[in-house]
C-alpha positions as CSV (number, residue, x, y, z in Angstrom):
1,M,-126.5,196.5,-73.4
2,K,-125.0,194.6,-76.7
3,V,-125.5,196.0,-80.3
4,F,-124.4,194.0,-83.7
5,T,-122.7,196.4,-86.3
6,L,-121.9,196.5,-89.5
7,D,-120.9,198.9,-91.9
8,V,-121.3,197.5,-95.2
9,G,-118.2,199.1,-98.0
10,T,-116.8,198.9,-101.2
11,G,-113.7,197.3,-100.0
12,T,-114.4,195.8,-96.6
13,Q,-117.0,194.6,-94.3
14,D,-116.6,196.4,-90.7
15,F,-117.9,194.5,-87.9
16,L,-118.4,195.5,-84.6
17,L,-120.1,193.5,-81.6
18,Y,-120.6,196.9,-79.3
19,I,-121.0,196.3,-75.9
20,E,-121.8,198.4,-73.5
21,G,-120.0,199.1,-70.2
22,E,-117.1,197.0,-71.5
23,N,-113.4,198.6,-72.9
24,V,-114.7,198.9,-76.6
25,R,-110.8,198.0,-77.8
26,N,-111.8,194.9,-76.1
27,C,-115.3,194.3,-77.9
28,P,-115.0,191.3,-81.1
29,K,-114.3,192.8,-84.2
30,A,-113.6,191.8,-87.5
31,V,-112.9,193.1,-90.6
32,M,-113.7,191.2,-93.8
33,P,-113.8,191.4,-98.0
34,S,-116.9,193.4,-98.3
35,P,-120.0,191.3,-99.7
36,T,-119.6,192.4,-103.2
37,I,-116.1,191.3,-103.8
38,I,-117.0,187.8,-102.4
39,V,-119.6,187.7,-104.6
40,A,-117.8,189.0,-107.6
41,E,-115.1,186.4,-107.5
42,R,-117.7,183.5,-107.0
43,V,-119.5,184.9,-109.9
44,R,-116.0,185.1,-111.5
45,K,-114.9,181.6,-110.4
46,L,-118.1,179.9,-112.2
47,A,-118.1,181.6,-114.8
48,A,-114.4,180.8,-115.5
49,E,-115.7,177.0,-115.0
50,G,-118.3,177.5,-118.1
51,E,-121.2,177.2,-115.8
52,D,-124.3,179.0,-115.8
53,I,-125.5,181.1,-113.2
54,L,-128.5,182.2,-111.1
55,L,-128.7,185.0,-108.9
56,T,-130.8,184.9,-105.9
57,G,-131.2,186.6,-102.4
58,Y,-131.7,190.6,-101.7
59,T,-130.8,193.6,-102.9
60,M,-127.2,194.4,-102.4
61,G,-124.4,196.4,-103.3
62,G,-123.4,197.1,-106.5
63,G,-120.1,197.9,-107.9
64,P,-117.7,194.7,-108.2
65,S,-120.4,192.1,-108.0
66,S,-122.5,194.4,-111.4
67,R,-119.2,194.1,-113.4
68,A,-118.4,190.9,-112.5
69,V,-121.6,189.7,-113.7
70,R,-121.8,191.6,-117.3
71,D,-118.6,190.2,-117.5
72,A,-119.6,186.8,-116.7
73,L,-122.4,187.7,-119.8
74,E,-119.6,186.9,-122.5
75,R,-119.2,183.3,-120.9
76,V,-122.3,182.4,-120.0
77,S,-126.0,182.5,-118.8
78,V,-127.1,184.6,-116.4
79,Y,-130.4,184.0,-114.4
80,A,-131.7,186.3,-111.1
81,F,-134.7,186.9,-109.6
82,E,-136.0,190.0,-109.1
83,K,-134.8,191.5,-105.6
84,P,-131.2,190.2,-106.8
85,A,-131.6,191.9,-110.5
86,L,-132.0,195.3,-108.9
87,T,-128.4,194.9,-107.6
88,I,-127.6,195.3,-111.7
89,N,-129.9,198.2,-112.5
90,D,-133.0,199.8,-111.0
91,N,-134.8,199.2,-114.5
92,L,-135.6,195.8,-114.8
93,Q,-135.9,196.7,-118.6
94,R,-131.9,197.4,-118.8
95,V,-130.7,194.4,-116.8
96,E,-133.0,192.5,-119.4
97,E,-131.6,194.2,-122.5
98,L,-127.7,193.2,-120.6
99,G,-128.9,189.6,-121.4
100,I,-129.9,189.0,-118.0
101,R,-132.6,186.3,-118.0
102,I,-135.3,187.5,-114.9
103,V,-137.1,184.5,-113.5
104,D,-139.1,183.5,-110.7
105,E,-138.3,180.2,-110.1
106,K,-135.0,178.3,-110.1
107,V,-133.2,177.3,-113.0
108,E,-131.7,173.6,-113.6
109,N,-128.1,173.2,-114.3
110,A,-127.7,177.1,-113.3
111,R,-125.1,177.3,-110.2
112,E,-126.6,179.4,-108.0
113,V,-125.2,182.4,-106.1
114,F,-126.5,184.1,-103.4
115,M,-126.4,188.1,-102.7
116,T,-126.7,189.9,-99.6
117,D,-125.0,192.7,-98.1
118,V,-125.4,191.1,-94.1
119,D,-124.7,187.3,-94.1
120,M,-126.0,186.5,-90.7
121,A,-125.6,182.7,-91.4
122,A,-121.8,183.3,-91.5
123,Y,-122.2,185.5,-88.2
124,S,-124.1,183.7,-86.4
125,S,-121.3,181.0,-86.8
126,M,-118.6,182.8,-86.5
127,L,-119.8,184.9,-83.0
128,E,-121.0,181.3,-82.1
129,S,-117.6,179.6,-82.3
130,F,-116.9,182.0,-79.8
131,G,-119.6,181.2,-77.2
132,I,-120.9,184.6,-78.1
133,G,-124.9,184.3,-78.5
134,M,-126.7,186.9,-81.2
135,P,-127.9,190.5,-79.3
136,D,-131.1,191.6,-79.3
137,K,-130.5,195.0,-81.6
138,F,-128.5,195.1,-85.1
139,V,-127.3,198.6,-86.8
140,V,-126.5,197.9,-90.2
141,A,-124.2,200.5,-92.5
142,V,-125.1,200.6,-96.3
143,Q,-124.4,202.6,-99.6
144,D,-128.3,203.2,-100.9
145,H,-128.6,205.6,-103.9
146,G,-132.5,204.9,-103.9
147,F,-134.3,203.5,-106.2
148,S,-134.2,205.7,-109.6
149,P,-134.8,203.6,-112.5
150,T,-135.8,207.1,-114.6
151,E,-133.2,209.4,-113.3
152,S,-130.1,210.2,-112.6
153,N,-129.1,208.1,-109.0
154,R,-126.6,211.3,-108.1
155,K,-129.5,213.8,-108.7
156,F,-132.0,211.4,-106.9
157,R,-129.9,210.8,-103.7
158,F,-128.6,213.9,-102.9
159,R,-132.6,215.6,-103.5
160,V,-133.6,212.4,-100.6
161,F,-130.7,214.3,-98.0
162,E,-131.4,217.9,-98.6
163,K,-135.7,216.6,-97.9
164,V,-134.5,215.2,-94.5
165,L,-132.0,217.9,-93.9
166,N,-134.5,220.8,-94.6
167,N,-137.2,219.0,-92.2
168,S,-134.4,217.7,-89.3
169,P,-130.9,219.0,-89.9
170,Y,-129.1,216.0,-87.2
171,L,-127.6,212.9,-88.0
172,E,-130.0,210.7,-86.1
173,S,-132.3,211.8,-88.8
174,F,-130.6,209.5,-91.2
175,L,-130.8,206.4,-88.8
176,Y,-134.0,204.1,-89.6
177,P,-135.4,201.2,-88.0
178,A,-136.6,198.7,-89.8
179,D,-140.3,199.9,-90.0
180,E,-139.6,203.4,-90.6
181,V,-137.0,202.7,-94.1
182,P,-138.8,205.1,-96.6
183,E,-139.5,202.6,-99.8
184,H,-136.4,204.3,-101.9
185,Y,-133.9,202.7,-99.7
186,N,-134.3,199.2,-101.8
187,R,-131.0,198.1,-100.4
188,M,-131.3,199.5,-97.3
189,K,-134.9,197.8,-96.5
190,S,-133.1,194.5,-98.7
191,A,-130.3,194.9,-95.3
192,V,-133.0,194.6,-92.8
193,T,-134.8,192.5,-94.0
194,A,-131.9,189.5,-94.3
195,I,-131.5,190.2,-90.2
196,L,-135.1,189.9,-90.4
197,D,-135.4,186.9,-92.2
198,F,-132.8,184.9,-90.8
199,L,-133.6,186.2,-86.7
200,G,-137.7,185.0,-87.6
201,G,-138.5,188.4,-87.0
202,E,-138.0,188.7,-83.2
203,S,-134.9,191.8,-83.3
204,E,-134.3,195.5,-83.4
205,V,-132.8,196.5,-86.3
206,Y,-131.9,200.1,-87.6
207,V,-130.0,200.9,-90.6
208,I,-128.4,203.7,-91.8
209,D,-126.3,205.0,-94.8
210,T,-122.7,204.6,-94.9
211,V,-121.7,208.4,-94.9
212,F,-123.7,209.6,-91.9
213,A,-122.3,206.6,-90.2
214,A,-118.9,207.2,-91.2
215,I,-119.6,211.1,-90.1
216,G,-121.2,210.5,-86.6
217,G,-118.0,208.3,-85.5
218,A,-115.0,210.7,-86.6
219,M,-116.9,213.7,-84.9
220,L,-116.3,211.5,-81.7
221,D,-112.6,212.9,-82.1
222,A,-113.1,216.4,-82.5
223,V,-112.0,218.0,-80.2
224,E,-113.9,221.7,-80.4
225,F,-117.1,222.4,-82.3
226,P,-118.6,222.7,-84.9
227,A,-116.1,220.9,-86.7
228,L,-115.1,219.5,-90.5
229,V,-115.6,215.8,-90.6
230,M,-114.7,214.6,-94.0
231,N,-114.9,210.7,-95.6
232,F,-112.8,209.9,-97.6
233,G,-115.0,206.4,-99.0
234,N,-113.5,204.3,-102.0
235,G,-116.4,205.7,-104.0
236,H,-118.0,209.0,-102.1
237,T,-116.2,211.8,-100.3
238,V,-118.7,213.3,-97.6
239,F,-117.7,216.9,-96.0
240,A,-120.0,217.9,-93.1
241,V,-120.1,221.0,-91.1
242,V,-121.2,219.3,-87.7
243,D,-121.8,220.5,-84.2
244,R,-121.6,218.7,-80.7
245,D,-125.0,217.5,-80.9
246,G,-125.3,216.2,-84.1
247,R,-126.9,219.1,-85.9
248,I,-125.9,219.2,-89.5
249,Y,-124.6,223.1,-90.7
250,S,-123.2,222.2,-94.3
251,L,-123.1,218.6,-96.6
252,M,-121.5,218.0,-99.8
253,E,-121.4,214.5,-101.3
254,H,-118.7,214.5,-104.5
255,H,-116.3,211.4,-105.9
256,T,-113.3,210.6,-104.0
257,S,-112.2,209.5,-108.1
258,I,-113.0,213.2,-108.8
259,V,-111.8,214.5,-105.3
260,R,-107.8,213.3,-105.3
261,N,-106.9,214.9,-108.6
262,M,-108.4,218.5,-106.6
263,D,-106.6,220.2,-104.0
264,V,-108.8,219.3,-101.3
265,E,-108.0,221.9,-98.9
266,E,-108.8,224.3,-101.5
267,L,-112.3,222.5,-101.7
268,A,-112.4,222.1,-97.7
269,G,-111.8,225.8,-97.7
270,K,-115.1,226.7,-100.2
271,F,-117.2,224.3,-98.8
272,I,-116.9,225.8,-95.1
273,R,-117.2,229.3,-96.7
274,G,-120.4,228.3,-98.3
275,E,-118.7,228.7,-102.0
276,L,-120.0,225.5,-103.3
277,D,-123.3,225.2,-104.2
278,N,-125.3,222.1,-106.0
279,E,-125.0,222.9,-108.9
280,T,-121.4,223.7,-109.5
281,V,-120.7,220.4,-107.4
282,Y,-123.0,218.4,-109.9
283,E,-121.0,219.4,-112.2
284,Q,-118.0,218.7,-111.5
285,G,-119.3,214.7,-111.1
286,G,-120.6,214.7,-107.6
287,H,-124.0,214.3,-105.8
288,G,-124.2,218.1,-105.0
289,A,-123.9,220.5,-101.9
290,W,-126.3,222.0,-98.9
291,I,-125.3,225.0,-96.8
292,D,-128.2,225.9,-94.1
293,A,-125.2,228.1,-92.3
294,V,-121.7,229.2,-92.7
295,V,-120.2,228.5,-89.3
296,D,-117.1,229.5,-87.4
297,V,-115.4,225.7,-88.4
298,K,-113.3,225.4,-85.0
299,D,-111.7,221.4,-85.9
300,F,-111.1,219.4,-88.7
301,V,-111.3,215.4,-88.8
302,K,-111.3,213.0,-91.4
303,T,-111.5,209.2,-91.9
304,G,-112.1,206.6,-94.1
305,P,-110.1,203.7,-96.4
306,N,-108.7,207.2,-98.9
307,A,-107.7,209.5,-96.1
308,H,-104.1,210.0,-96.8
309,I,-105.2,212.1,-99.3
310,A,-105.9,215.3,-96.9
311,D,-103.9,216.3,-95.0
312,F,-105.8,216.9,-91.3
313,R,-106.2,215.0,-88.4
314,E,-107.6,211.1,-88.8
315,A,-110.6,210.5,-86.7
316,N,-109.2,207.6,-84.1
317,P,-111.3,207.3,-81.1
318,A,-110.8,203.7,-80.2
319,G,-107.2,202.7,-81.3
320,D,-108.8,201.4,-84.6
321,V,-109.8,203.7,-87.8
322,M,-111.7,200.4,-89.4
323,V,-114.2,201.0,-86.6
324,V,-115.3,204.7,-86.9
325,G,-118.2,204.1,-88.6
326,N,-119.5,201.1,-86.2
327,L,-118.8,203.7,-83.6
328,G,-120.8,206.5,-84.9
329,M,-124.2,203.9,-85.2
330,V,-123.6,203.2,-81.7
331,N,-123.2,206.9,-80.8
332,L,-126.2,207.7,-83.1
333,L,-128.3,204.4,-81.8
334,K,-127.7,206.1,-78.3
335,N,-128.9,209.4,-79.3
336,H,-131.9,207.8,-81.3
337,E,-132.8,206.3,-77.5
338,F,-132.5,209.2,-76.1
339,L,-134.8,211.3,-77.7
340,A,-137.1,208.3,-78.6
341,G,-137.8,208.1,-74.1
342,I,-138.7,211.4,-73.8
């Protein structure tokens, strides 16, 4: 089995071609600038040259790309097809109020900026240049707040998590096959569509939120369970108490910019003791907390680009901290296929 895995973050996109039976340290991998940074640089360059811009492609991660588009509006005209426009805001009326003109056909003299979280042409070319064919399975992790044009996406995102957890509190519950991605996850659906459009719809594709990919990978380095697994991302920080089988006992999602100014060990202590509730975390500026059961935590492990802000052991299950999320996807995919075959 060969699996194309891509963990799309704010700073980097981390690629691993997992080959079953191969030493994972020898599997092809790459760490590249994130798609949103690539798009942002192209937008800034065109704006600096005085070129009008047309956003085409898919809904993708915002952040740097959205900021670059807003800045470009001060210099040039910006047009957008509907799907990429949703990258800027879930409410298209607000997108238009910014000055972006939504169109349904190409605009003469406007330079095209193709938006996507998964540049399949680039990865296909890269693999081909090394004599490696495209695999049949694809798993991609993106951070999707969910489509919420009239509500705080912080509340909406975590309420969706709670709904899934109350129904099936396991990490595998957040891994979605292409035809089962919930409608409110427009970024996830766009990532799946980008892959299938390129490949002609003949491949097996899965998608997952980056936080659960990271948890699934970091827990591979836990020695004892239940374990507190922490992911300190560029945007979000997530704590989860998990068991060996992926059972989630509690989950909290905060913002790293806030957590870095807190006493992380104290925060972790309150979390594992069940002393943090949804309202408290939200009022602090985070997303929320879900506590199903308070258990005796026996190990602590961290991961993420900002892991340095906490004094816990850093997960490194394959000699490379940059592919922790990728390995989490592979592990969850194996569990998913095993369970589906029962």
